[in-house]
C-alpha positions in Angstrom: 54.3 51.9 -41.1 50.8 51.1 -39.2 48.4 49.0 -41.3 45.0 50.1 -42.2 42.6 48.6 -39.7 39.6 49.7 -37.3 40.1 51.5 -34.2 40.0 50.6 -30.9 39.6 53.4 -28.8 39.7 54.6 -25.0 38.2 57.8 -23.8 38.9 59.4 -20.4 35.5 61.0 -19.1 35.5 63.3 -15.9 32.2 64.0 -15.3 32.5 67.5 -16.6 31.0 69.5 -19.7 33.8 68.1 -21.6 32.6 64.5 -21.6 29.5 65.3 -24.2 32.2 67.2 -26.4 34.6 64.2 -26.6 31.5 61.9 -27.0 30.5 64.4 -30.1 33.8 64.2 -31.7 33.4 60.6 -31.9 30.8 61.2 -34.3 33.6 63.4 -36.2 36.2 60.4 -36.4 33.2 57.8 -37.2 33.0 59.5 -40.4 36.6 59.2 -41.2 37.7 55.8 -39.8 36.2 52.4 -39.1 36.0 52.2 -35.3 35.9 48.7 -33.9 34.9 49.7 -30.4 35.2 52.6 -27.7 35.7 52.2 -24.5 34.5 55.1 -22.0 36.5 55.4 -18.6 35.7 57.3 -15.3 37.8 56.7 -12.2 36.3 57.3 -9.0 39.4 58.6 -7.3 39.1 57.1 -3.7 41.8 59.3 -2.1 39.4 62.3 -2.7 36.9 60.6 -0.9 36.0 61.5 2.6 35.9 58.6 5.3 32.2 58.4 5.5 32.1 57.7 2.0 34.4 54.9 1.8 32.2 52.3 3.7 31.7 49.3 1.0 27.9 50.2 0.9 28.6 54.0 0.1 31.1 53.2 -2.6 28.4 50.6 -4.1 25.7 53.5 -4.6 28.6 55.9 -5.8 29.6 53.5 -8.4 26.1 52.5 -9.7 24.9 56.0 -9.7 28.2 57.3 -11.7 28.2 54.1 -14.3 24.1 54.8 -14.8 24.4 58.5 -15.2 27.2 58.0 -17.8 25.5 55.3 -19.5 22.5 57.2 -20.3 24.4 60.3 -21.5 26.4 58.1 -23.6 23.1 56.2 -24.7 21.5 59.9 -25.7 24.3 60.4 -28.2 23.2 57.8 -30.6 26.6 56.5 -31.3 26.5 53.9 -34.3 29.5 51.5 -33.2 29.9 48.9 -30.5 31.1 50.8 -27.3 31.0 50.0 -23.4 31.3 52.3 -19.9 33.5 51.2 -17.4 33.9 52.9 -14.1 36.8 52.2 -11.9 37.9 53.2 -8.0 41.7 53.9 -8.0 43.2 56.2 -5.8 45.3 57.3 -9.0 43.5 57.8 -12.2 46.6 56.8 -14.3 46.1 53.2 -12.5 43.0 52.7 -13.8 43.7 53.6 -17.3 46.9 51.5 -17.4 44.6 48.5 -15.8 42.2 48.9 -18.6 44.5 49.4 -21.2 46.2 45.9 -20.3 42.9 44.1 -20.4 42.5 45.3 -24.0 44.9 46.9 -26.1 43.8 50.5 -27.6 45.0 52.4 -31.0 44.0 55.5 -29.4 43.5 57.5 -26.0 41.2 60.7 -26.5 41.0 63.2 -23.8 39.8 66.5 -23.4 42.1 69.8 -23.8 39.8 72.3 -21.9 40.1 75.9 -23.2 37.1 78.0 -21.6 36.0 75.0 -18.9 37.3 74.4 -15.7 40.2 71.8 -15.2 43.7 72.1 -15.1 44.5 68.9 -17.2 47.0 67.2 -14.7 46.2 64.0 -15.7 46.1 64.2 -19.2 49.7 65.5 -18.9 50.3 62.4 -17.2 48.6 59.7 -19.3 50.0 61.0 -22.6 53.5 60.0 -21.5 52.2 56.9 -19.6 50.2 55.5 -22.5 51.8 53.4 -24.7 49.9 53.8 -27.7 48.8 57.5 -29.3 46.7 60.3 -27.7 44.4 62.7 -29.2 43.8 66.0 -27.2 40.2 67.5 -28.2 39.1 71.2 -27.2 35.5 71.6 -26.8 36.2 74.3 -29.2 37.1 71.6 -32.1 36.0 72.3 -35.6 33.7 69.7 -37.6 34.2 68.4 -40.0 38.0 67.7 -40.2 39.5 69.2 -43.0 43.1 70.3 -42.5 45.7 68.0 -40.9 49.0 68.8 -40.1 52.2 66.4 -39.6 55.1 68.2 -37.7 58.1 66.4 -38.9 61.3 66.7 -36.7 63.7 64.3 -38.4 63.7 62.1 -34.9 62.4 58.7 -33.9 59.3 60.1 -34.1 59.1 60.8 -37.7 58.0 57.1 -38.8 55.1 57.2 -36.7 54.5 60.6 -37.6 54.2 59.6 -41.4 52.4 56.4 -40.4 49.5 58.0 -38.7 49.1 60.8 -41.6 49.3 57.8 -44.2 46.3 56.2 -41.7 44.3 59.3 -41.9 44.4 58.9 -45.7 44.0 55.2 -46.1 41.0 54.8 -43.5 39.3 58.2 -44.5 35.8 57.7 -45.7 35.4 60.9 -47.2 37.4 63.0 -49.5 38.6 66.6 -49.4 40.7 66.5 -46.6 44.2 68.3 -47.0 47.6 66.7 -45.4 50.5 69.3 -45.0 53.9 67.9 -43.7 56.2 70.9 -41.8 59.3 71.1 -40.1 60.6 74.0 -38.3 63.9 74.9 -38.9 65.6 76.5 -35.7 69.8 75.9 -36.2 71.7 77.4 -33.6 73.7 80.4 -34.5 75.2 82.9 -32.1 73.7 86.4 -31.5 77.1 87.9 -32.8 76.6 86.8 -36.3 75.6 89.0 -38.9 72.2 89.2 -40.6 73.7 87.5 -43.8 75.8 84.8 -41.7 72.8 84.0 -39.8 70.5 83.5 -43.1 73.3 81.4 -44.2 73.3 79.2 -41.4 69.2 79.0 -41.6 69.5 77.9 -45.5 72.0 75.4 -44.9 70.1 74.3 -42.5 67.1 74.1 -44.8 68.9 72.3 -47.7 70.1 69.8 -45.1 66.7 68.8 -44.3 65.3 68.6 -48.0 67.9 66.1 -48.2 66.9 64.5 -45.3 63.7 64.3 -46.3 64.2 62.7 -50.0 66.0 59.9 -48.5 63.2 59.0 -46.2 61.3 57.9 -49.5 58.1 59.2 -48.2 56.6 59.0 -51.9 55.2 62.4 -53.6 54.6 64.2 -50.5 55.9 67.7 -50.0 57.5 69.0 -47.0 57.3 72.9 -46.1 60.2 73.8 -44.4 60.0 77.0 -42.5 62.2 79.3 -40.3 61.3 79.9 -36.5 64.3 82.8 -36.9 63.8 85.0 -33.6 60.5 82.6 -32.3 60.3 79.6 -30.5 59.4 76.6 -32.4 55.8 76.2 -30.7 55.1 79.9 -31.6 56.0 79.0 -35.5 54.0 76.0 -35.4 50.8 77.8 -33.6 51.2 80.4 -36.6 51.3 77.9 -39.3 48.3 76.2 -37.9 46.3 79.1 -37.9 47.5 80.2 -41.7 46.3 76.6 -42.9 43.4 76.5 -40.6 44.2 73.1 -39.1 42.1 70.8 -37.7 44.3 68.3 -36.2 48.2 68.5 -35.6 50.1 65.4 -35.5 53.7 65.3 -33.3 55.7 63.1 -31.2 55.9 63.2 -27.5 58.5 61.9 -25.4 57.3 58.7 -23.1 58.1 57.7 -20.0 56.7 54.7 -17.2 57.5 57.1 -14.2 54.3 58.6 -13.1 55.7 61.6 -11.0 57.6 63.0 -14.3 55.5 65.0 -16.2 58.1 66.6 -18.7 57.2 65.9 -22.3 59.3 68.2 -24.3 59.0 71.9 -24.5 57.2 72.1 -27.3 54.4 69.3 -26.9 54.1 71.0 -23.2 53.6 74.8 -24.7 51.5 73.6 -27.5 49.0 71.8 -24.8 49.1 74.9 -23.0 48.4 77.3 -25.8 44.7 78.4 -26.4 43.6 76.7 -29.7 40.7 75.1 -31.5 43.1 72.4 -32.9 43.2 68.7 -31.9 46.6 67.7 -30.9 47.2 63.5 -31.6 50.8 63.0 -29.5 52.7 59.8 -31.0 55.0 57.4 -29.8 57.9 56.0 -32.0 57.2 53.0 -33.8 58.8 49.7 -32.2 
């Protein structure tokens, strides 16, 4: 289980309108957790610069200009915890994030999840898999303060980590009133040739089996709500549940892989990232 401790956070900035939304969200987190420090990181992608901009003199000016602008923007936000702004110059931004992480291990990576703003999120898709720790995707349409946290239970190697982060929210919480919901989507296999009664029996058997597993996990008094996807996919069922509960944060597991070219994270994670939503998505990795 994750231990109660101050957060060390890494925030990715891309010089877009999303940056200030991410900085603002840190105020929300600061009201819930003790933040040890935050590093704001932007990478100047050398591969996207024209040849005349690659001379050392010009690069130094670009570097100085970007760092000064970012420092001024962050300073205006009035953050109350220690922070620093770091600018890297790498051909691949994921390389810059990896280098910064190696120098100073972080508990959480925060990235923008653009809803109405321009951006395809390609880098975010890579980083959520490559980053060794948890990654929080924050939409510019986020709601504050955080009132409802949902834990998506899969009964897989991610479950302990999901529960650990849920507990971390509770233990570090500086204010009361946040509701926590643990949910599992039942989607057992059944053939289209089955009758309605047979399908209902298969679904009920799966629900009963998952209830037994939940009890065996010895997670205390926390209740698990098991819902049936029926003819919908899992991601659509989760989205409907999040809407019903008016959730602000969803905690779920995501596949990890060290290969930069592989972007596959699992269909549920991919679909949730692509679905327009005001909910922040906290992707966690299995506990070692």
